[in-house]
N, C-alpha and C positions, 0 to 999 in steps of 0.2 A: 053570845050564849056560851061558847067554848073557851073564850079568853078569860082566864082567871089569874090573879097575881100571886096568891099564896102558893107555895110549892106543893103542898099536899093536895090542895084543891086543884091545882094545875095538873098534877099527875092523875088525879081522879077524872078530871074532864078529858084528858088525853085517852085514858083507858076507856071511858064511856064512848068517846068518839070512835076509837078503834073498834070496839065491839059493835057499834052501830053501823059503821061504814065499810070495814075491811071485807066482809064476805061479798058484798055487792061489787066493790071495786075490783077485787080479785076475780070475780066471775066475769065482769065486763072485760078485764084484761085477757082472761082466758079465751073469750070469743074473738078477740083481736089477734092473739098470737098463736092460738091453737096448741097450747102446751101448758099443762098445769104448773110445772115447776117454774117456768119463765114467768107466768102470770103472777104467781105468788112473790117471786123476786121483785117484779115491777111494782106490785102493790106495796110491798114492804119498803122498797126504796122511796116511794112517794110519801109514805108515812114518816120515814126517817128525815126526809127533806122538810116535811111539815114541822116536825118536832124541832128541827134546827132553827126554824123561823117562827116558832109558836106565838110569840108575843107580838109579832108584826103582821100576822095573817088575820084579816077580818072575816073571811069566808073560807073555813077549812075544807068544806066539801068541794067547792069549786077549785080550790088550790090543788087538792088531791087529784081530781080528775084531769085538770090541765097538765099537772106534773106527770101523771101516769101516761097521758096521751103523748107527751113529749118523749118519755122513755120508750114507749111502744114504737114511735117513729124512728128513734135511734136504733132500736132492735131490728126493725124492718130494714133499715139502711145497712146495718152490719150483716144481716142474713143475705141481702142482695150482693154486697161486696164479696162475701164468702162464695156465693154461687158463681159470680163472674170470675173470681180468682180460680176456683176449681175448674171451671170450663177452660180458662186460659192455660192454667198449668197442665191440665190433662191433655189439651190439644197439642201443646209443645212437647209433652213427654211421649205421647203415643207415636210409635214408628210403624208406618205401613199398616195401620189398623190394629196393632197390638194394643192390649189393654182394654179391649171391648169384650163384653160378654156376648153370649148367643143372642140376647135380645137387643144388642146395639148400645146398651148402657155402659158408661164408663165404670171401671173397676173402683169400688169404694175404698180400696186399700191405699189410694193415692194420698189421702189425708194422713194415714198412719205412716206412710213412707216419708212424707214431708216432716212429720214429727220426729222420725228416726234419724234425720240428717244431722250431721255435726252442727253445733251452733253457728260456727263460722259460715256455713252454707245455708242453714235454715233461716237465719235472720234476713239475709237479702231476699230469699224466696218469699218470705212472709211479707216483707215491706213492698216488694215489687208486685207480687200477684194479689196479695190479700188487702194491702193498703193502697193499691193502685199508684204507688210512687214511681216516678220516672227514675232512671238509673242515676241521674244527677242528684236527686233528693236522697236516694238510698245511700249514695256515696257520702253526702253531707251528714246524714243521720248516723252512719256507722264510722265516720272518720277515715274512710278508705278512698282511694283514687277510683275514678270511674272505670278505668281499665280493670282494676282489681275486682270491682263489683261485677262487671261483665264476665270476667273469668270465673268468679264464684257462681254466678247464675248458670253459666255453661256447665261447670262441674256438677252443680246440684241437679240440673236436668239430666245429665248423663247417669248420675247415681239413681235418680228416679226411674229412668228408662230401664236400667239394669234390675232394679227392684221389681218393676212391673213384669219384666220378662221372667224373673224367678217365680213370681207369684202365679203367672200364667202357666209356666211349665208344671207347677204343682197341681194345677186344677185340670189339666188335660190328661 
């Protein structure tokens, strides 16, 4: 039904398909990821992938939903990796309970502090904590020796501790 060989007809068919399926696909994604912007990004990416394979896809609707489901799964994995990384990084940064608010929650400024690290220190932190890479893999990925990576991770944690202390001093 949607497969058409002529370019103008192909574009018309794609446009009709988009108009017919995008709102429902984006709404379905919204229920899965609980965020409008992310849902629209996922639905748009699914359509982009469909367009790239347009002539070889027999069932566009099924392709779109399977593709969107795979992208949602990848999104969930990324979010969980970020949560684990934040917990690990925060746990190692906190010193004697510093960095916790009155309600026991960790200070959300940790992410901003990580982003403010010099690239030389930020990259190992992101790879080690956010990508769950062991020191050996971080060393290989950055072209550094394992000892250098360990020293950089230590220096980054010290800078994060100092940053948390400063932010806590300003809030008390």
